[in-house]
C-alpha positions as CSV (number, residue, x, y, z in Angstrom):
1,M,10.2,12.3,-48.5
2,P,10.3,12.1,-52.3
3,R,13.0,14.9,-52.4
4,R,15.4,12.6,-50.6
5,T,14.2,9.0,-51.2
6,R,11.9,7.2,-53.6
7,E,8.3,8.2,-53.0
8,N,5.9,5.6,-51.5
9,S,8.9,3.6,-50.2
10,L,9.5,2.3,-46.7
11,A,12.8,4.1,-46.6
12,G,11.0,7.4,-47.4
13,F,8.4,6.8,-44.7
14,A,11.1,5.8,-42.2
15,L,13.1,9.0,-42.9
16,A,10.0,11.2,-42.5
17,L,9.3,9.6,-39.1
18,E,12.9,10.0,-38.1
19,L,12.7,13.7,-38.9
20,G,9.6,14.1,-36.8
21,A,6.7,14.0,-39.2
22,D,3.3,13.7,-37.4
23,G,1.7,12.3,-40.5
24,I,2.6,10.5,-43.7
25,E,0.6,10.5,-47.0
26,L,0.7,7.6,-49.4
27,D,-1.1,6.3,-52.5
28,V,-2.7,2.9,-52.9
29,H,-3.9,0.5,-55.6
30,A,-4.8,-3.2,-55.3
31,T,-3.9,-6.4,-57.0
32,P,-6.6,-8.7,-58.5
33,D,-6.1,-11.0,-55.5
34,G,-7.0,-8.2,-53.0
35,V,-3.6,-7.0,-51.8
36,V,-3.4,-3.3,-51.2
37,V,-0.1,-1.9,-52.4
38,V,1.5,1.4,-52.0
39,H,2.4,3.0,-55.4
40,H,1.6,6.3,-57.0
41,D,0.7,5.2,-60.5
42,P,-1.6,2.3,-61.6
43,G,1.3,0.7,-63.4
44,L,5.1,0.2,-62.9
45,A,7.7,1.9,-65.1
46,D,8.0,-1.3,-67.2
47,G,4.3,-1.2,-68.0
48,T,3.1,-3.8,-65.5
49,S,-0.4,-3.1,-64.4
50,I,-1.0,-3.5,-60.6
51,A,-4.7,-4.2,-61.0
52,A,-3.9,-7.1,-63.4
53,T,-0.9,-8.6,-61.6
54,A,-1.3,-11.0,-58.6
55,W,0.7,-10.1,-55.6
56,G,2.9,-13.2,-55.8
57,E,4.3,-11.8,-59.1
58,L,4.2,-8.2,-58.2
59,R,6.2,-8.6,-55.1
60,R,9.1,-9.7,-57.3
61,R,9.1,-6.4,-59.1
62,E,10.6,-3.1,-57.9
63,S,9.3,0.5,-58.1
64,A,12.9,1.6,-58.8
65,P,16.2,-0.2,-58.8
66,G,16.7,-1.7,-55.4
67,V,13.4,-0.4,-54.1
68,A,10.7,-2.9,-53.2
69,I,7.0,-2.2,-53.6
70,P,5.5,-2.1,-50.1
71,T,2.0,-3.2,-49.2
72,L,-0.3,-1.0,-47.0
73,G,0.3,-3.6,-44.3
74,D,4.0,-3.1,-44.5
75,V,3.6,0.7,-44.0
76,L,1.2,0.3,-41.1
77,E,3.6,-2.0,-39.4
78,L,6.5,0.5,-39.9
79,V,4.5,3.4,-38.6
80,S,2.9,1.5,-35.7
81,G,1.0,4.5,-34.3
82,R,3.9,7.0,-34.4
83,A,2.1,9.2,-37.0
84,T,-1.2,9.5,-38.7
85,V,-1.3,7.5,-41.9
86,Y,-3.2,9.4,-44.7
87,V,-4.2,7.0,-47.4
88,E,-5.1,8.3,-50.8
89,V,-7.1,5.7,-52.7
90,K,-6.2,5.8,-56.3
91,G,-7.3,2.4,-57.5
92,P,-10.9,2.3,-58.6
93,R,-13.4,0.4,-56.5
94,I,-10.9,-0.7,-53.9
95,E,-12.2,1.3,-51.0
96,A,-13.7,-1.7,-49.2
97,L,-10.2,-3.4,-49.2
98,V,-8.6,-0.3,-47.7
99,D,-11.4,0.2,-45.1
100,A,-11.1,-3.5,-44.0
101,Q,-7.4,-3.3,-43.6
102,L,-7.5,0.0,-41.6
103,R,-10.2,-1.4,-39.3
104,T,-7.5,-3.8,-37.9
105,Y,-5.0,-1.0,-37.4
106,A,-4.8,0.5,-33.9
107,G,-3.1,3.7,-34.9
108,E,-4.5,7.0,-36.4
109,A,-5.4,6.9,-40.1
110,A,-7.6,8.7,-42.6
111,I,-8.7,8.1,-46.2
112,H,-8.9,10.6,-49.0
113,S,-9.4,10.6,-52.8
114,F,-10.0,12.6,-55.9
115,D,-12.8,10.2,-56.5
116,H,-15.5,11.9,-54.4
117,A,-18.1,9.2,-55.2
118,L,-15.7,6.6,-53.6
119,I,-15.5,8.7,-50.5
120,A,-19.3,8.9,-50.4
121,R,-19.5,5.2,-50.6
122,L,-17.1,4.8,-47.7
123,H,-19.2,7.2,-45.7
124,A,-22.4,5.3,-46.5
125,A,-20.7,2.0,-45.5
126,G,-20.0,3.4,-42.1
127,C,-16.2,3.7,-42.4
128,P,-14.9,4.8,-39.0
129,R,-11.9,6.7,-40.3
130,P,-11.9,10.4,-41.1
131,L,-12.6,10.9,-44.8
132,G,-11.3,13.5,-47.2
133,I,-11.8,14.9,-50.7
134,L,-9.0,16.2,-52.9
135,F,-9.1,19.2,-55.3
136,D,-6.7,20.3,-57.9
137,A,-9.0,22.7,-59.7
138,S,-11.6,25.3,-58.7
139,I,-13.6,24.6,-55.6
140,D,-17.3,25.5,-55.5
141,A,-19.9,24.9,-52.8
142,I,-17.5,23.2,-50.5
143,G,-20.1,22.8,-47.8
144,R,-22.3,20.8,-50.1
145,S,-19.4,18.6,-51.2
146,M,-18.6,17.8,-47.6
147,E,-22.2,17.0,-46.8
148,R,-22.6,14.9,-49.9
149,T,-19.5,12.8,-49.3
150,G,-19.3,12.8,-45.5
151,A,-15.8,14.3,-45.8
152,Q,-14.2,15.8,-42.7
153,H,-10.9,16.7,-44.5
154,V,-10.6,18.9,-47.5
155,W,-7.3,18.6,-49.5
156,P,-6.8,21.5,-51.9
157,R,-3.8,22.1,-54.0
158,F,-2.0,24.9,-52.1
159,S,-2.7,27.4,-54.9
160,L,-6.5,27.0,-54.2
161,V,-6.2,27.9,-50.5
162,T,-7.8,31.2,-49.4
163,P,-8.9,32.3,-46.0
164,A,-12.5,32.2,-47.2
165,L,-12.1,28.5,-48.2
166,V,-10.6,27.7,-44.8
167,E,-13.4,29.6,-43.1
168,A,-16.0,27.7,-45.1
169,V,-14.5,24.3,-44.3
170,H,-14.2,25.2,-40.6
171,A,-17.8,26.3,-40.6
172,H,-18.8,22.8,-41.6
173,G,-16.7,21.2,-38.9
174,G,-13.9,20.2,-41.2
175,Q,-10.1,20.6,-41.6
176,V,-8.0,21.9,-44.5
177,I,-4.8,20.1,-45.5
178,A,-2.9,21.9,-48.3
179,W,-0.7,20.0,-50.8
180,T,2.0,19.9,-52.2
181,V,3.8,22.5,-50.1
182,N,7.5,22.5,-50.9
183,D,8.5,26.1,-50.2
184,P,8.9,27.8,-46.8
185,Q,7.2,31.0,-48.1
186,V,4.2,29.0,-49.3
187,A,4.1,27.1,-46.0
188,R,4.0,30.4,-44.1
189,R,1.2,31.7,-46.4
190,M,-0.8,28.5,-45.8
191,T,-0.4,28.8,-42.1
192,A,-1.5,32.4,-42.2
193,A,-4.6,31.4,-44.1
194,G,-5.5,29.1,-41.2
195,V,-5.0,25.6,-42.7
196,D,-4.9,22.7,-40.3
197,G,-2.2,20.7,-42.0
198,L,0.5,20.8,-44.7
199,C,1.5,18.0,-47.0
200,G,4.8,18.2,-48.9
201,D,7.8,16.3,-50.2
202,D,10.3,17.3,-47.5
203,I,9.4,17.9,-43.8
204,T,12.4,20.1,-43.3
205,V,10.7,22.7,-45.5
206,F,8.1,23.1,-42.7
207,A,10.8,23.6,-40.1
208,A,12.3,26.4,-42.3
209,S,8.9,28.1,-42.4
């Protein structure tokens, strides 16, 4: 709920659940000692690199004044099966850590990334969670991309969604999740195009659509 609370914060996820979200989406990186943390960027506002800072030190930092940096484990404990957890892997080469942690989680979860090679590696490693590929530019030969990566979910920026894209993904047994949908009119247009899910910054936008 970045429009109301800090993004990738426990308070934001708790509010989304309170308002009835059936899924939450988050971004992850990892510390050099193997702790998967929930944060949008690879570094903090003060320039601290997550990939270069051990968790014992990073846990003393804040993503914003008064807002702690949660681990993926913290979020999974908060959600505890009440919604699907959609994990966007942003840190390079950390997919094995994410996969291992989600294998111990009893609730619904899925993994997606702009790094399509990372998703393909997860598929080849036998990851049991649904996998997804993100797009923010033109999308060509979506069926081949799904086959190459093993992706079941396709995440296009909402402006890329067309009925033809949705039909092509569905023809390959996949689902389309449009992002970032922050306007009721856009939400209605996405629904009319046949998408399977909407991802946005405020769940109340979907109620208004």
